[in-house]
GULUMBA-789692 format. One line per 8 residues: for each residue x, y, z of N, C-alpha, C, O. Coordinates in steps of 0.02 Angstrom, whole numbers, plus 50000, padded with zeros to 5 digits. Layout:
// GULUMBA-789692
X,Y,Z,X,Y,Z,X,Y,Z,X,Y,Z; ...
//
This chain:
// GULUMBA-789692
49069,50741,48969,49110,50766,49024,49160,50713,49045,49141,50657,49062; 49225,50731,49044,49276,50683,49067,49274,50680,49143,49265,50731,49177; 49283,50621,49170,49280,50610,49242,49350,50618,49272,49399,50591,49245; 49353,50653,49327,49415,50661,49365,49404,50624,49431,49367,50647,49474; 49436,50567,49439,49424,50524,49496,49482,50529,49545,49536,50504,49532; 49469,50560,49602,49520,50570,49653,49509,50528,49715,49539,50540,49768; 49465,50478,49710,49450,50437,49769,49509,50394,49790,49521,50384,49849; 49547,50369,49741,49603,50325,49756,49646,50317,49695,49623,50331,49639
49708,50294,49703,49750,50277,49646,49737,50205,49623,49774,50180,49580; 49687,50172,49650,49667,50106,49626,49623,50110,49563,49608,50058,49533; 49602,50170,49544,49553,50177,49489,49585,50183,49421,49550,50190,49371; 49652,50179,49418,49687,50188,49354,49669,50134,49303,49653,50077,49321; 49672,50153,49240,49659,50107,49185,49725,50086,49152,49771,50126,49149; 49730,50024,49128,49791,50002,49094,49804,50044,49032,49758,50061,48995; 49867,50061,49021,49886,50098,48962,49890,50051,48901,49887,49990,48908; 49896,50081,48843,49901,50040,48782,49962,49995,48785,49959,49937,48765
50019,50021,48810,50079,49981,48816,50070,49922,48863,50094,49867,48850; 50035,49934,48918,50023,49881,48967,49977,49828,48937,49989,49768,48945; 49924,49849,48903,49878,49802,48872,49913,49759,48820,49899,49700,48813; 49959,49790,48783,49997,49753,48733,50041,49700,48766,50046,49644,48742; 50073,49719,48822,50115,49671,48859,50072,49613,48886,50094,49556,48885; 50012,49628,48909,49968,49576,48934,49947,49529,48878,49944,49468,48887; 49932,49557,48820,49909,49516,48763,49964,49468,48739,49949,49414,48715; 50026,49488,48746,50082,49448,48722,50112,49402,48774,50160,49366,48760
50085,49402,48835,50116,49366,48890,50115,49290,48879,50065,49262,48858; 50172,49259,48893,50174,49186,48894,50142,49161,48959,50154,49190,49012; 50102,49109,48955,50065,49086,49013,50072,49011,49024,50092,48974,48979; 50054,48991,49084,50052,48920,49103,50009,48916,49165,49981,48966,49187; 50005,48858,49195,49964,48849,49255,50007,48867,49316,50052,48830,49335; 49991,48924,49347,50033,48948,49402,50028,48905,49464,50075,48902,49503; 49971,48872,49475,49965,48828,49533,50016,48771,49528,50040,48747,49579; 50030,48750,49467,50083,48701,49457,50153,48733,49454,50203,48698,49446
50156,48799,49460,50219,48834,49456,50245,48840,49385,50305,48849,49375; 50200,48836,49335,50220,48831,49265,50206,48894,49224,50212,48893,49163; 50188,48948,49257,50176,49009,49219,50241,49049,49215,50263,49075,49266; 50272,49055,49157,50338,49087,49152,50336,49161,49169,50385,49187,49196; 50282,49194,49154,50279,49266,49167,50270,49279,49242,50300,49326,49269; 50230,49239,49275,50224,49244,49348,50291,49230,49381,50312,49266,49426; 50324,49177,49358,50389,49160,49386,50440,49217,49376,50480,49231,49420; 50436,49249,49318,50481,49305,49304,50467,49363,49352,50513,49394,49378
50403,49378,49362,50384,49433,49408,50407,49418,49478,50437,49461,49511; 50393,49357,49503,50411,49340,49571,50487,49342,49582,50511,49372,49630; 50524,49310,49537,50597,49308,49545,50627,49377,49537,50673,49395,49573; 50601,49415,49489,50629,49481,49476,50617,49530,49533,50663,49567,49552; 50557,49530,49560,50542,49578,49614,50578,49557,49678,50602,49600,49716; 50581,49492,49691,50619,49469,49750,50691,49493,49745,50720,49517,49793; 50720,49486,49687,50790,49507,49677,50797,49583,49685,50844,49606,49717; 50752,49620,49656,50754,49693,49660,50752,49717,49733,50785,49765,49751
50711,49683,49773,50700,49707,49842,50743,49672,49893,50739,49687,49953; 50785,49625,49871,50833,49593,49915,50807,49534,49954,50831,49521,50010; 50760,49498,49927,50732,49439,49960,50747,49375,49921,50764,49378,49862; 50739,49319,49955,50753,49255,49923,50696,49232,49878,50708,49196,49829; 50635,49252,49894,50577,49226,49857,50519,49275,49860,50520,49322,49899; 50469,49263,49817,50410,49306,49815,50351,49267,49790,50358,49213,49762; 50291,49294,49802,50229,49260,49785,50180,49310,49757,50165,49361,49789; 50154,49297,49696,50106,49341,49663,50036,49322,49686,50017,49263,49684
49997,49371,49707,49929,49359,49732,49882,49412,49702,49905,49462,49676; 49816,49401,49706,49769,49448,49675,49768,49517,49707,49760,49567,49671; 49774,49521,49773,49762,49584,49807,49812,49597,49863,49846,49552,49887; 49817,49660,49882,49858,49679,49939,49831,49651,50004,49869,49634,50049; 49765,49647,50010,49735,49617,50069,49758,49545,50078,49776,49525,50134; 49758,49507,50024,49781,49437,50029,49856,49434,50043,49878,49393,50083; 49895,49477,50011,49967,49477,50021,49983,49490,50095,50025,49455,50124; 49952,49541,50125,49963,49555,50195,49940,49497,50239,49974,49478,50287
49881,49470,50224,49854,49415,50264,49902,49355,50263,49916,49326,50315; 49927,49337,50204,49972,49280,50199,50037,49294,50237,50065,49249,50268; 50060,49357,50234,50120,49374,50271,50111,49367,50346,50153,49339,50380; 50055,49392,50371,50042,49388,50443,50033,49315,50464,50059,49295,50517; 49998,49275,50424,49986,49206,50442,50049,49163,50435,50057,49113,50470; 50094,49183,50390,50157,49147,50384,50204,49161,50442,50244,49118,50461; 50200,49221,50470,50242,49239,50527,50214,49213,50593,50252,49195,50638; 50148,49210,50598,50115,49198,50663,50073,49134,50661,50045,49116,50610
50070,49101,50719,50027,49042,50727,49964,49064,50765,49959,49120,50789; 49916,49018,50770,49855,49032,50808,49874,49050,50880,49915,49015,50911; 49844,49103,50906,49859,49123,50974,49917,49171,50980,49932,49195,51035; 49951,49186,50924,50004,49236,50924,49974,49305,50916,49914,49313,50904; 50017,49355,50923,49995,49425,50920,50041,49464,50874,50101,49452,50871; 50011,49513,50839,50054,49561,50803,50036,49632,50826,49978,49647,50841; 50086,49674,50829,50077,49744,50849,50073,49786,50787,50113,49777,50740; 50025,49833,50785,50008,49867,50723,49977,49934,50739,49954,49945,50795
49977,49979,50691,49947,50045,50701,49871,50043,50700,49840,50003,50665; 49841,50087,50740,49768,50090,50747,49734,50104,50680,49679,50078,50667; 49765,50144,50637,49736,50161,50572,49767,50121,50514,49754,50136,50456; 49807,50071,50530,49841,50032,50478,49792,49990,50438,49741,49967,50465; 49808,49980,50375,49765,49940,50332,49756,49869,50358,49701,49843,50359; 49811,49838,50380,49806,49768,50401,49761,49760,50462,49733,49706,50473; 49753,49813,50501,49710,49808,50560,49639,49832,50546,49591,49798,50565; 49633,49890,50513,49568,49924,50510,49529,49911,50445,49468,49910,50446
49565,49901,50390,49531,49903,50325,49534,49837,50286,49519,49837,50226; 49553,49783,50318,49559,49720,50281,49516,49665,50311,49534,49606,50312; 49457,49686,50336,49406,49639,50357,49422,49598,50418,49388,49548,50432; 49472,49618,50456,49491,49580,50515,49517,49511,50499,49512,49465,50540; 49546,49503,50438,49566,49437,50415,49616,49402,50460,49612,49341,50469; 49664,49440,50488,49714,49407,50530,49682,49373,50590,49701,49318,50609; 49632,49407,50620,49597,49378,50677,49548,49323,50656,49545,49270,50687; 49510,49337,50603,49457,49290,50583,49486,49227,50553,49465,49171,50570
49535,49234,50507,49561,49176,50471,49626,49149,50501,49640,49090,50494; 49664,49191,50534,49728,49169,50560,49728,49158,50635,49777,49133,50663; 49674,49178,50669,49672,49176,50743,49732,49212,50773,49760,49190,50823; 49751,49268,50741,49806,49309,50765,49777,49370,50799,49736,49406,50770; 49798,49382,50860,49773,49439,50898,49809,49503,50878,49871,49505,50881; 49772,49555,50857,49805,49618,50844,49811,49659,50909,49766,49658,50951; 49867,49693,50915,49876,49741,50970,49887,49809,50937,49944,49827,50921; 49833,49848,50928,49841,49912,50894,49867,49967,50940,49851,49969,50999
49909,50011,50911,49935,50069,50946,49921,50131,50903,49914,50125,50842; 49918,50189,50934,49908,50250,50896,49971,50269,50858,50027,50263,50884; 49961,50291,50797,50018,50315,50757,50042,50382,50783,50004,50421,50813; 50107,50395,50772,50134,50462,50784,50117,50506,50724,50093,50482,50673; 50128,50571,50730,50110,50618,50678,50144,50603,50611,50117,50619,50558; 50204,50573,50614,50241,50559,50553,50225,50491,50522,50258,50470,50475; 50175,50455,50550,50156,50390,50523,50193,50331,50553,50181,50274,50534; 50237,50345,50601,50275,50291,50633,50239,50268,50696,50192,50300,50719
50263,50212,50724,50242,50189,50790,50298,50203,50839,50356,50189,50825; 50281,50232,50896,50331,50246,50948,50358,50180,50974,50320,50139,51001; 50423,50168,50966,50452,50103,50984,50451,50092,51060,50451,50035,51082; 50449,50145,51099,50442,50137,51172,50372,50110,51187,50365,50067,51231; 50321,50134,51151,50254,50108,51161,50249,50036,51136,50214,49995,51165; 50284,50021,51081,50284,49952,51057,50315,49906,51109,50290,49851,51122; 50370,49928,51139,50404,49887,51190,50357,49874,51249,50355,49818,51275; 50319,49925,51269,50273,49917,51325,50215,49870,51308,50185,49841,51353
50200,49863,51243,50144,49820,51222,50164,49748,51213,50120,49705,51208; 50229,49733,51211,50250,49663,51203,50232,49624,51265,50246,49645,51321; 50200,49567,51255,50174,49529,51312,50230,49488,51345,50276,49464,51312; 50225,49479,51411,50273,49436,51446,50266,49363,51423,50215,49343,51396; 50318,49325,51434,50317,49253,51418,50278,49218,51474,50307,49190,51520; 50212,49219,51467,50166,49196,51519,50105,49169,51484,50079,49201,51438; 50080,49110,51505,50024,49080,51469,49959,49118,51474,49910,49099,51442; 49957,49171,51516,49898,49213,51518,49891,49256,51455,49836,49281,51440
49945,49265,51418,49946,49313,51363,49958,49279,51296,49986,49225,51291; 49934,49314,51244,49953,49295,51176,50029,49306,51168,50058,49348,51202; 50059,49269,51123,50131,49274,51111,50145,49328,51058,50124,49321,51001; 50179,49381,51078,50195,49435,51031,50249,49411,50983,50304,49394,51005; 50234,49410,50918,50280,49382,50869,50302,49431,50816,50356,49423,50786; 50263,49484,50803,50273,49522,50742,50255,49596,50753,50208,49612,50789; 50295,49639,50722,50279,49710,50717,50264,49725,50644,50304,49707,50600; 50207,49756,50630,50188,49773,50561,50187,49848,50552,50154,49884,50590
50224,49873,50503,50225,49944,50486,50194,49954,50417,50184,49907,50379; 50178,50017,50402,50148,50033,50338,50186,50094,50309,50198,50143,50344; 50204,50089,50244,50243,50142,50212,50225,50145,50138,50242,50098,50101; 50191,50198,50115,50176,50258,50152,50116,50246,50198,50076,50201,50187; 50111,50289,50250,50055,50286,50296,50015,50351,50288,50036,50404,50309; 49956,50344,50256,49915,50402,50240,49956,50455,50204,49951,50515,50218; 49997,50432,50158,50037,50477,50118,50103,50497,50148,50144,50530,50115; 50115,50479,50211,50177,50498,50244,50230,50443,50235,50214,50384,50234
50292,50465,50227,50348,50420,50215,50387,50409,50280,50406,50458,50312; 50398,50346,50298,50437,50332,50358,50511,50345,50343,50537,50320,50293; 50545,50382,50386,50616,50397,50375,50659,50333,50378,50644,50287,50415; 50712,50332,50337,50756,50274,50337,50787,50263,50405,50798,50206,50426; 50802,50316,50441,50832,50309,50508,50784,50274,50555,50805,50233,50596; 50720,50289,50549,50670,50255,50591,50666,50181,50573,50661,50139,50618; 50669,50164,50509,50666,50094,50489,50725,50055,50517,50718,49998,50538; 50784,50086,50517,50843,50054,50545,50834,50041,50620,50853,49989,50645
50805,50089,50655,50793,50080,50727,50740,50026,50739,50746,49987,50786; 50689,50024,50697,50637,49972,50704,50667,49903,50692,50649,49855,50726; 50713,49897,50643,50747,49833,50630,50788,49811,50690,50784,49753,50710; 50827,49856,50720,50866,49839,50779,50821,49821,50838,50836,49775,50876; 50767,49859,50844,50720,49847,50899,50689,49777,50894,50687,49741,50944; 50666,49758,50835,50633,49693,50829,50682,49636,50841,50664,49585,50870; 50744,49644,50818,50795,49592,50832,50808,49586,50906,50814,49531,50933; 50812,49643,50939,50824,49643,51011,50769,49608,51050,50782,49576,51100
50707,49616,51025,50649,49588,51061,50624,49523,51031,50571,49498,51051; 50659,49495,50983,50640,49430,50955,50577,49432,50913,50540,49383,50911; 50564,49488,50880,50505,49495,50838,50524,49494,50765,50581,49511,50747; 50478,49474,50722,50486,49483,50650,50457,49551,50631,50419,49581,50670; 50476,49575,50572,50455,49642,50550,50426,49638,50480,50460,49618,50433; 50362,49656,50474,50326,49653,50410,50310,49723,50387,50293,49766,50427; 50315,49735,50321,50297,49799,50292,50238,49792,50245,50240,49755,50196; 50184,49828,50261,50132,49839,50211,50157,49895,50166,50149,49954,50181
50188,49875,50111,50216,49923,50064,50171,49933,50004,50194,49932,49947; 50106,49942,50017,50059,49952,49962,50084,50008,49916,50077,50004,49855; 50111,50061,49947,50138,50117,49908,50213,50124,49922,50239,50179,49930; 50247,50068,49923,50319,50066,49934,50356,50111,49886,50401,50148,49905; 50337,50108,49822,50375,50146,49772,50362,50221,49777,50404,50261,49757; 50303,50241,49802,50293,50312,49816,50343,50335,49869,50371,50390,49864; 50353,50294,49920,50401,50311,49973,50471,50315,49945,50508,50362,49961; 50491,50267,49903,50558,50267,49875,50571,50327,49831,50624,50358,49835
50522,50344,49790,50529,50402,49745,50533,50466,49786,50574,50510,49771; 50493,50472,49838,50496,50531,49881,50565,50538,49914,50592,50593,49918; 50593,50482,49937,50658,50484,49971,50716,50488,49922,50772,50504,49941; 50702,50474,49858,50755,50475,49808,50804,50418,49815,50864,50425,49802; 50778,50359,49836,50821,50301,49846,50791,50241,49809,50732,50241,49791; 50833,50190,49798,50808,50127,49773,50763,50096,49826,50777,50102,49886; 50709,50063,49805,50662,50034,49853,50695,49985,49901,50672,49975,49956; 50751,49955,49879,50786,49907,49921,50814,49940,49984,50823,49907,50035
50827,50005,49982,50850,50041,50042,50796,50042,50096,50812,50050,50155; 50734,50033,50076,50678,50028,50124,50668,49955,50144,50664,49940,50204; 50664,49910,50095,50645,49842,50109,50698,49801,50146,50683,49750,50176; 50761,49824,50143,50815,49785,50174,50807,49780,50250,50839,49738,50282; 50765,49821,50279,50755,49820,50351,50701,49769,50373,50691,49759,50433; 50667,49738,50326,50608,49698,50342,50618,49623,50328,50659,49603,50287; 50579,49582,50365,50578,49510,50354,50530,49491,50298,50539,49439,50265; 50480,49532,50287,50433,49521,50232,50404,49588,50211,50399,49634,50251
50386,49592,50147,50359,49653,50119,50303,49635,50071,50310,49591,50029; 50247,49670,50077,50192,49665,50029,50195,49726,49984,50195,49783,50008; 50197,49715,49918,50201,49769,49869,50140,49767,49824,50125,49715,49794; 50105,49823,49818,50045,49826,49776,50063,49852,49707,50098,49902,49701; 50039,49818,49656,50052,49839,49587,49994,49878,49557,50001,49909,49504; 49936,49878,49590,49875,49905,49561,49855,49973,49589,49799,49996,49579; 49901,50006,49624,49887,50074,49646,49924,50123,49600,49908,50125,49541; 49971,50161,49625,50004,50210,49584,50042,50181,49525,50053,50217,49476
50061,50118,49528,50098,50087,49473,50053,50070,49414,50078,50058,49359; 49987,50069,49424,49941,50067,49368,49920,50000,49341,49884,49997,49292; 49942,49945,49372,49919,49879,49348,49846,49869,49368,49824,49898,49418; 49808,49828,49331,49737,49820,49348,49725,49775,49408,49671,49778,49438; 49775,49735,49427,49765,49688,49482,49833,49663,49504,49880,49663,49465; 49838,49643,49567,49897,49606,49589,49940,49639,49641,49951,49699,49640; 49965,49598,49687,50015,49617,49736,50065,49560,49742,50052,49504,49720; 50123,49575,49771,50175,49525,49779,50200,49526,49851,50215,49579,49878
50203,49467,49882,50232,49459,49948,50303,49434,49940,50315,49384,49906; 50350,49468,49971,50421,49449,49968,50446,49429,50037,50426,49458,50087; 50490,49380,50039,50518,49357,50103,50569,49302,50093,50594,49292,50037; 50583,49266,50146,50629,49209,50142,50596,49152,50103,50535,49151,50095; 50636,49104,50080,50609,49047,50045,50561,49008,50090,50509,48984,50066; 50578,49002,50154,50535,48966,50200,50468,49001,50210,50416,48970,50208; 50471,49067,50220,50409,49105,50231,50365,49103,50169,50304,49095,50174; 50394,49111,50109,50354,49111,50048,50327,49041,50034,50272,49034,50007
50364,48990,50052,50337,48922,50045,50275,48912,50087,50227,48881,50065; 50277,48938,50148,50218,48933,50191,50161,48975,50163,50103,48954,50164; 50178,49035,50139,50126,49080,50111,50094,49049,50049,50034,49059,50038; 50133,49012,50009,50105,48981,49949,50052,48929,49967,50001,48924,49934; 50065,48891,50020,50014,48843,50044,49952,48880,50069,49896,48859,50054; 49963,48934,50106,49907,48973,50132,49868,49006,50075,49807,49012,50079; 49903,49028,50023,49868,49058,49965,49818,49009,49936,49762,49028,49920; 49838,48947,49929,49792,48896,49904,49732,48888,49950,49676,48881,49928
49746,48890,50015,49694,48880,50066,49640,48933,50062,49580,48919,50071; 49661,48996,50049,49612,49051,50048,49586,49066,49978,49552,49117,49968; 49602,49023,49930,49574,49030,49863,49611,49076,49817,49583,49101,49768; 49675,49089,49831,49713,49136,49790,49755,49104,49736,49791,49139,49701; 49751,49038,49728,49789,49006,49674,49757,49022,49607,49698,49010,49597; 49797,49049,49561,49771,49067,49495,49803,49023,49442,49856,48993,49454; 49773,49019,49386,49798,48974,49333,49842,49013,49283,49900,49026,49298; 49816,49032,49225,49857,49067,49176,49863,49141,49196,49839,49186,49161
49896,49152,49252,49899,49218,49282,49952,49262,49250,49959,49320,49270; 49990,49236,49203,50041,49275,49170,50014,49337,49136,50049,49387,49129; 49951,49335,49114,49919,49393,49084,49919,49451,49134,49931,49509,49115; 49906,49435,49197,49906,49487,49249,49976,49504,49272,49991,49563,49284; 50019,49454,49277,50088,49467,49297,50124,49512,49247,50167,49552,49266; 50106,49505,49183,50137,49547,49131,50122,49621,49143,50164,49664,49130; 50062,49635,49168,50044,49704,49184,50088,49729,49241,50110,49787,49240; 50101,49686,49290,50144,49705,49346,50216,49718,49323,50247,49766,49345
50242,49675,49280,50310,49685,49253,50314,49750,49214,50363,49787,49221; 50264,49764,49174,50264,49827,49136,50262,49886,49184,50297,49936,49173; 50222,49882,49235,50216,49937,49284,50283,49950,49318,50303,50008,49326; 50318,49898,49338,50382,49906,49371,50435,49934,49325,50479,49970,49347; 50430,49919,49261,50480,49943,49212,50466,50013,49188,50512,50049,49167; 50402,50035,49189,50384,50098,49157,50352,50150,49203,50351,50209,49186; 50325,50130,49260,50282,50176,49298,50308,50195,49367,50271,50224,49406; 50370,50178,49382,50396,50195,49449,50417,50268,49452,50392,50306,49495
50462,50289,49409,50488,50358,49414,50434,50410,49400,50439,50466,49425; 50383,50393,49361,50331,50441,49347,50288,50455,49409,50247,50502,49407; 50295,50417,49462,50259,50432,49524,50276,50502,49549,50236,50534,49584; 50335,50527,49531,50353,50596,49549,50304,50646,49520,50292,50699,49550; 50275,50632,49462,50225,50676,49433,50163,50679,49477,50134,50733,49486; 50142,50622,49503,50084,50620,49548,50098,50660,49611,50055,50696,49636; 50159,50654,49637,50177,50692,49697,50175,50767,49683,50151,50806,49724; 50201,50787,49625,50200,50858,49607,50128,50883,49598,50113,50939,49619
50086,50843,49569,50016,50862,49560,49980,50868,49628,49939,50913,49637; 49997,50824,49674,49967,50827,49740,49989,50892,49776,49948,50925,49808; 50052,50909,49769,50078,50970,49800,50044,51031,49768,50026,51079,49803; 50036,51030,49702,50003,51085,49667,49930,51093,49690,49906,51148,49701; 49896,51036,49698,49827,51037,49723,49824,51065,49793,49781,51107,49808; 49869,51042,49836,49869,51066,49906,49882,51141,49909,49849,51177,49948; 49928,51165,49870,49944,51237,49871,49885,51278,49845,49869,51331,49872; 49852,51253,49793,49794,51288,49766,49736,51292,49815,49704,51344,49821
49723,51236,49849,49668,51235,49897,49685,51277,49959,49641,51310,49986; 49748,51275,49980,49768,51316,50037,49761,51390,50021,49738,51429,50063; 49780,51409,49960,49773,51479,49940,49699,51500,49938,49683,51559,49946; 49655,51452,49926,49583,51466,49924,49551,51465,49993,49491,51476,49999; 49591,51454,50045,49566,51457,50113,49548,51392,50146,49521,51391,50201; 49563,51337,50112,49548,51271,50141,49603,51250,50189,49662,51268,50181; 49584,51210,50239,49632,51184,50288,49662,51120,50260,49631,51067,50263; 49723,51124,50234,49755,51069,50200,49815,51045,50240,49856,51086,50263
49821,50979,50249,49878,50951,50285,49939,50950,50239,49932,50948,50178; 50000,50952,50268,50061,50949,50227,50062,50886,50184,50040,50833,50206; 50087,50892,50123,50088,50838,50074,50158,50812,50065,50206,50851,50059; 50166,50746,50064,50230,50715,50050,50230,50676,49985,50279,50678,49947; 50176,50639,49972,50175,50597,49912,50113,50614,49870,50106,50670,49847; 50068,50566,49860,50013,50577,49814,49945,50583,49849,49893,50574,49817; 49946,50598,49913,49883,50605,49951,49877,50675,49979,49924,50702,50008; 49817,50703,49969,49802,50770,49996,49743,50763,50043,49690,50738,50024
49752,50785,50105,49699,50783,50155,49675,50853,50170,49715,50899,50183; 49609,50862,50167,49578,50927,50179,49524,50920,50232,49483,50875,50228; 49525,50963,50282,49474,50963,50335,49412,50998,50309,49412,51059,50298; 49357,50960,50301,49296,50987,50272,49239,50993,50322,49189,51026,50308; 49246,50962,50380,49193,50966,50430,49127,50940,50404,49125,50886,50373; 49072,50977,50415,49006,50954,50396,48988,50971,50323,48931,50962,50302; 49037,50997,50285,49024,51016,50216,49042,50960,50167,49037,50969,50106; 49063,50903,50192,49090,50851,50148,49038,50825,50099,49053,50816,50040
48978,50811,50122,48926,50784,50078,48907,50834,50024,48899,50816,49966; 48900,50897,50044,48882,50949,49996,48937,50957,49944,48922,50966,49884; 49000,50955,49965,49056,50961,49918,49057,50902,49870,49067,50911,49810; 49046,50841,49896,49046,50782,49853,48994,50789,49798,49007,50774,49739; 48934,50811,49816,48880,50819,49767,48897,50875,49718,48886,50867,49657; 48922,50931,49742,48940,50988,49700,48994,50968,49650,48989,50984,49591; 49045,50933,49674,49099,50912,49629,49075,50859,49580,49095,50859,49522; 49032,50814,49604,49006,50761,49561,48968,50789,49500,48971,50761,49446
48932,50844,49510,48896,50875,49455,48944,50903,49402,48924,50916,49346; 49006,50912,49421,49057,50939,49376,49107,50886,49354,49161,50902,49329; 49089,50822,49365,49130,50767,49340,49188,50749,49384,49235,50716,49361; 49188,50770,49447,49243,50755,49493,49218,50707,49547,49171,50723,49583; 49250,50650,49551,49230,50600,49601,49272,50609,49664,49334,50606,49662; 49239,50618,49721,49271,50625,49786,49240,50578,49835,49182,50558,49828; 49278,50559,49887,49250,50523,49943,49218,50574,49990,49243,50630,49996; 49165,50555,50023,49132,50600,50071,49159,50586,50140,49143,50534,50170
49201,50631,50166,49230,50623,50232,49248,50692,50259,49269,50735,50221; 49239,50701,50324,49256,50766,50353,49330,50780,50345,49350,50838,50337; 49372,50728,50349,49442,50733,50331,49449,50703,50261,49462,50644,50253; 49439,50745,50212,49435,50723,50142,49503,50703,50116,49551,50742,50121; 49508,50642,50089,49570,50620,50057,49561,50621,49982,49513,50594,49955; 49608,50654,49948,49611,50652,49875,49678,50622,49854,49731,50640,49882; 49676,50577,49806,49736,50540,49785,49750,50553,49712,49707,50539,49669; 49808,50580,49697,49828,50591,49627,49858,50527,49599,49885,50485,49635
49853,50520,49532,49877,50459,49499,49887,50473,49425,49877,50529,49402; 49907,50422,49388,49927,50430,49319,49871,50450,49272,49884,50473,49217; 49808,50442,49293,49752,50460,49251,49724,50529,49268,49669,50547,49246; 49761,50568,49308,49740,50637,49324,49797,50684,49303,49853,50678,49327; 49781,50730,49258,49831,50776,49230,49835,50841,49270,49792,50855,49312; 49886,50881,49257,49892,50946,49289,49833,50991,49271,49807,51027,49314; 49811,50988,49208,49753,51028,49188,49691,51008,49227,49650,51051,49245; 49683,50944,49240,49625,50921,49279,49631,50943,49352,49580,50958,49383
49691,50944,49378,49701,50970,49446,49679,51043,49450,49649,51064,49499; 49694,51081,49398,49672,51151,49396,49596,51155,49396,49568,51200,49428; 49562,51110,49361,49489,51107,49363,49464,51093,49434,49415,51123,49456; 49498,51048,49468,49477,51031,49536,49484,51091,49582,49439,51106,49621; 49540,51126,49576,49550,51186,49618,49496,51238,49603,49468,51268,49649; 49480,51248,49539,49428,51296,49520,49360,51276,49549,49321,51319,49570; 49347,51211,49550,49283,51187,49578,49279,51200,49653,49227,51220,49678; 49334,51188,49689,49335,51203,49760,49326,51278,49774,49290,51297,49820
49357,51318,49733,49349,51391,49740,49276,51411,49730,49248,51449,49768; 49246,51384,49677,49176,51398,49663,49131,51375,49720,49085,51410,49739; 49146,51316,49748,49106,51291,49804,49111,51337,49864,49061,51350,49897; 49170,51362,49879,49179,51405,49937,49144,51472,49929,49130,51506,49979; 49130,51491,49867,49098,51556,49854,49022,51552,49852,48988,51603,49850; 48995,51490,49854,48922,51481,49852,48891,51491,49921,48830,51484,49929
//
């Protein structure tokens, strides 16, 4: 039985072309700055996204952590969404390792943060309070794409209030493909951007933090501090280069499959949220565990949650999506 894994787009396997690129990669000691493939990835992605410099790291969690710690000192504060990865799903690293206070706010329905609420959360210049230094956004946010107009307003807002602006762009390219723009049209509004290569782009590992030369210099020191310095990392960077060259535009296929899945489940009577990119959310209530077990017996891997998230990716075909829809229909008839 072939497995259909919809838990996340992190489960993708390297393609034959990617493995070949990894096998042929020129390498050196990256801690010494001598890995040519890592240097190519960093310089190339920084240039593509409009930044002066970039830093290759093992994970998106580390990339975001280094970005937050490079922007903020101990006792500073960053404003962030209540459900954002940097706040909720990355082990509290900013607080634990950076001594940075998070100020979480509720997201709006479109995945944005209300800038009036952000303004109200900025602390006065008073020693009773942490110093508000940074606003962190996420794009996509639970599959939702932040509008370019909103990003422009957030950029003007942060300049007006003396804040830096960081983007958790784990799925930056999903947002760009959905909007039909070059990714630089998104990243040009930010002081730093974290880009994940191991989600929809299909690399087995790696994220890149982009920013100014000064910020990346600080992040490079911090990377060493938290154990992220790698040696012959060009083998991994080659996978990232291949992903950027071959797997960006095909994200539209994942989006189409997600829409097809959502329409099929909606027609079968399931409560499905509107789909923008590669995430489908279904309200399952107390049936989530039973559905997970039922689907698992048929080779479909799902997360067990009352608000079930399914993520399409390059290792899930249209035919397999049809199997998933048929399984949901069968479950509803039992």
